[in-house]
C-alpha positions as a Markdown table, in Angstrom:
| # | Residue | x | y | z |
|---|---|---|---|---|
| 1 | Unk | 6.5 | -13.2 | -19.4 |
| 2 | Unk | 10.0 | -13.7 | -20.9 |
| 3 | Unk | 13.1 | -14.7 | -19.0 |
| 4 | Unk | 14.8 | -11.3 | -19.1 |
| 5 | Unk | 11.6 | -9.7 | -17.6 |
| 6 | Unk | 11.5 | -12.3 | -14.8 |
| 7 | Unk | 15.2 | -11.5 | -14.1 |
| 8 | Unk | 14.5 | -7.8 | -13.9 |
| 9 | Unk | 11.6 | -8.4 | -11.5 |
| 10 | Unk | 13.8 | -10.6 | -9.3 |
| 11 | Unk | 16.5 | -7.8 | -9.3 |
| 12 | Unk | 13.9 | -5.2 | -8.4 |
| 13 | Unk | 12.5 | -7.5 | -5.7 |
| 14 | Unk | 16.0 | -7.9 | -4.1 |
| 15 | Unk | 16.6 | -4.2 | -4.4 |
| 16 | Unk | 13.3 | -3.4 | -2.6 |
| 17 | Unk | 14.1 | -5.9 | 0.1 |
| 18 | Unk | 17.5 | -4.2 | 0.7 |
| 19 | Unk | 16.1 | -0.7 | 0.8 |
| 20 | Unk | 13.0 | -1.4 | 2.8 |
| 21 | Unk | 14.1 | -4.3 | 4.9 |
| 22 | Unk | 12.1 | -4.9 | 8.1 |
| 23 | Unk | 9.6 | -2.2 | 7.2 |
| 24 | Unk | 7.9 | -4.7 | 4.8 |
| 25 | Unk | 7.0 | -6.6 | 8.0 |
| 26 | Unk | 4.4 | -3.9 | 8.7 |
| 27 | Unk | 2.7 | -4.5 | 5.4 |
| 28 | Unk | -0.8 | -6.1 | 5.0 |
| 29 | Unk | -2.3 | -7.4 | 1.8 |
| 30 | Unk | -3.6 | -4.1 | 0.5 |
| 31 | Unk | -0.2 | -2.4 | 1.0 |
| 32 | Unk | 1.6 | -5.2 | -0.8 |
| 33 | Unk | -0.8 | -5.0 | -3.7 |
| 34 | Unk | -0.4 | -1.2 | -3.9 |
| 35 | Unk | 3.4 | -1.4 | -3.7 |
| 36 | Unk | 3.5 | -4.2 | -6.3 |
| 37 | Unk | 1.4 | -2.1 | -8.7 |
| 38 | Unk | 3.5 | 1.0 | -8.1 |
| 39 | Unk | 6.8 | -0.9 | -8.6 |
| 40 | Unk | 5.5 | -2.5 | -11.8 |
| 41 | Unk | 4.7 | 1.0 | -13.2 |
| 42 | Unk | 8.1 | 2.2 | -12.1 |
| 43 | Unk | 9.8 | -0.7 | -13.8 |
| 44 | Unk | 7.9 | 0.1 | -17.0 |
| 45 | Unk | 9.0 | 3.8 | -16.7 |
| 46 | Unk | 12.6 | 2.5 | -16.6 |
| 47 | Unk | 12.0 | 0.5 | -19.8 |
| 48 | Unk | 12.1 | -2.8 | -17.8 |
| 49 | Unk | 15.6 | -2.1 | -16.4 |
| 50 | Unk | 15.6 | -2.6 | -12.6 |
| 51 | Unk | 19.2 | -1.5 | -12.3 |
| 52 | Unk | 18.2 | 2.1 | -13.1 |
| 53 | Unk | 15.7 | 2.4 | -10.3 |
| 54 | Unk | 17.2 | 4.3 | -7.4 |
| 55 | Unk | 16.8 | 3.8 | -3.7 |
| 56 | Unk | 15.0 | 7.2 | -3.5 |
| 57 | Unk | 12.4 | 5.9 | -6.0 |
| 58 | Unk | 11.8 | 2.8 | -3.9 |
| 59 | Unk | 11.5 | 5.0 | -0.8 |
| 60 | Unk | 9.1 | 7.2 | -2.7 |
| 61 | Unk | 6.9 | 4.2 | -3.5 |
| 62 | Unk | 7.0 | 3.1 | 0.1 |
| 63 | Unk | 5.9 | 6.6 | 1.2 |
| 64 | Unk | 3.1 | 6.8 | -1.3 |
| 65 | Unk | 1.7 | 3.5 | -0.1 |
| 66 | Unk | 2.2 | 3.9 | 3.6 |
| 67 | Unk | 1.5 | 7.6 | 4.0 |
| 68 | Unk | -1.0 | 8.4 | 1.2 |
| 69 | Unk | -2.8 | 5.4 | 0.0 |
| 70 | Unk | -3.0 | 3.2 | 3.1 |
| 71 | Unk | -1.9 | 5.3 | 6.1 |
| 72 | Unk | -3.7 | 3.0 | 8.5 |
| 73 | Unk | -2.0 | 0.6 | 10.9 |
| 74 | Unk | -2.8 | -3.1 | 10.3 |
| 75 | Unk | -5.2 | -3.0 | 13.3 |
| 76 | Unk | -7.1 | 0.0 | 11.9 |
| 77 | Unk | -7.3 | -1.7 | 8.5 |
| 78 | Unk | -8.7 | -4.8 | 10.1 |
| 79 | Unk | -11.3 | -2.7 | 11.8 |
| 80 | Unk | -12.2 | -1.0 | 8.5 |
| 81 | Unk | -12.5 | -4.3 | 6.7 |
| 82 | Unk | -14.6 | -5.8 | 9.6 |
| 83 | Unk | -16.9 | -2.8 | 9.4 |
| 84 | Unk | -17.3 | -3.1 | 5.7 |
| 85 | Unk | -18.0 | -6.8 | 5.9 |
| 86 | Unk | -20.5 | -6.3 | 8.7 |
| 87 | Unk | -22.3 | -3.7 | 6.6 |
| 88 | Unk | -22.5 | -6.2 | 3.7 |
| 89 | Unk | -23.7 | -9.0 | 6.0 |
| 90 | Unk | -26.3 | -7.0 | 7.9 |
| 91 | Unk | -28.4 | -4.1 | 6.5 |
| 92 | Unk | -29.8 | -3.5 | 10.0 |
| 93 | Unk | -27.3 | -1.5 | 12.1 |
| 94 | Unk | -24.9 | -1.2 | 9.2 |
| 95 | Unk | -25.4 | 2.5 | 8.9 |
| 96 | Unk | -23.8 | 3.0 | 12.4 |
| 97 | Unk | -20.8 | 0.8 | 11.5 |
| 98 | Unk | -20.5 | 2.5 | 8.1 |
| 99 | Unk | -20.4 | 5.9 | 9.9 |
| 100 | Unk | -17.7 | 4.6 | 12.2 |
| 101 | Unk | -15.6 | 3.5 | 9.2 |
| 102 | Unk | -16.3 | 6.7 | 7.4 |
| 103 | Unk | -15.3 | 8.7 | 10.5 |
| 104 | Unk | -12.0 | 6.8 | 10.8 |
| 105 | Unk | -11.2 | 7.4 | 7.2 |
| 106 | Unk | -12.1 | 11.2 | 7.4 |
| 107 | Unk | -10.1 | 11.5 | 10.7 |
| 108 | Unk | -7.0 | 10.0 | 9.1 |
| 109 | Unk | -7.4 | 12.0 | 6.0 |
| 110 | Unk | -7.8 | 15.3 | 8.0 |
| 111 | Unk | -4.7 | 14.3 | 10.0 |
| 112 | Unk | -2.8 | 13.8 | 6.7 |
| 113 | Unk | -4.0 | 17.2 | 5.4 |
| 114 | Unk | -2.9 | 18.9 | 8.6 |
| 115 | Unk | 0.5 | 17.3 | 8.4 |
| 116 | Unk | 1.1 | 18.5 | 4.8 |
């Protein structure tokens, strides 16, 4: 990574912090990874120039991550991960836990579809 690219990433990071502020405090690992990936693509689309990325584009990235990719609260996400891990660790009884995780996912997806 060259120095000018690192500078642009630092500028974008500051811009994201200014636009999203305290809302980033609601993020968990999966959301951070998804937002990071989305913002890297956005920076590429802007030919590596962070200054041309608008507040609206950052808000759009936030919306994509929090409303479409990972609409779950941190507590719900912990439950989903726990259920997945329990299924991996125990074949017996795992189908019930997997059904619960699947139900939670389907319910949230149905809620998303109904809202849009």
